[in-house]
C-alpha positions in Angstrom: -1.6 -7.5 6.3 -3.7 -6.4 3.3 -5.6 -9.0 3.7 -6.4 -8.0 7.5 -7.0 -4.3 6.3 -9.6 -6.1 3.6 -11.3 -7.9 6.4 -11.5 -4.7 8.2 -13.0 -3.1 5.8 -15.7 -5.9 5.0 -16.7 -5.6 8.8 -16.9 -2.1 8.6 -19.2 -2.3 5.6 -21.4 -4.9 7.4 -21.5 -2.8 11.1 -22.5 0.3 8.9 -25.0 -1.6 7.2 -23.0 -0.2 3.4 -22.1 -2.0 0.2 -18.9 -1.4 -1.8 -21.1 0.5 -3.9 -22.4 2.4 -1.2 -18.3 3.3 -0.1 -17.7 4.2 -3.8 -20.3 6.5 -4.1 -19.2 8.0 -1.1 -15.8 8.5 -2.7 -16.3 9.4 -5.6 -14.7 6.3 -7.1 -15.8 3.5 -9.8 -17.4 0.9 -8.1 -14.7 -1.1 -10.2 -11.8 0.8 -8.0 -13.2 0.1 -5.0 -13.9 -3.7 -6.0 -10.3 -4.1 -6.4 -9.2 -2.3 -3.4 -11.7 -4.5 -1.4 -10.5 -7.9 -3.0 -6.7 -7.0 -2.7 -5.6 -6.6 -6.2 -3.8 -4.4 -6.7 -2.2 -4.2 -3.5 -3.5 -1.4 -1.2 -1.5 2.1 -1.4 -1.0 4.4 1.7 -3.1 6.7 -0.1 -6.1 4.3 -0.8 -5.8 3.2 2.9 -6.4 6.9 4.2 -9.1 7.6 1.6 -10.8 4.2 2.7 -10.5 5.2 6.5 -11.9 8.8 6.1 -14.5 7.8 4.0 -16.0 5.0 6.5 -14.7 7.4 9.2 -12.8 4.5 10.7 -9.2 3.5 10.8 -7.8 1.1 9.1 -4.2 0.8 10.3 -2.6 2.5 13.5 0.9 3.6 13.5 3.2 3.0 16.9 5.3 5.7 17.7 8.2 4.7 20.2 
């Protein structure tokens, strides 16, 4: 699942003509932190996924309610 999320982040960045550096600045994070997140090391946490979703203004995962 982590690889799918990272792929989605890359796709959104390309669609929005953004770089990882742009994303880091928008999030108030260092380039290194965003680089680690988008390379999958360490594994993404729910908090980091939520922060990335807000910054990208796109959902990265969907929760199915039953």
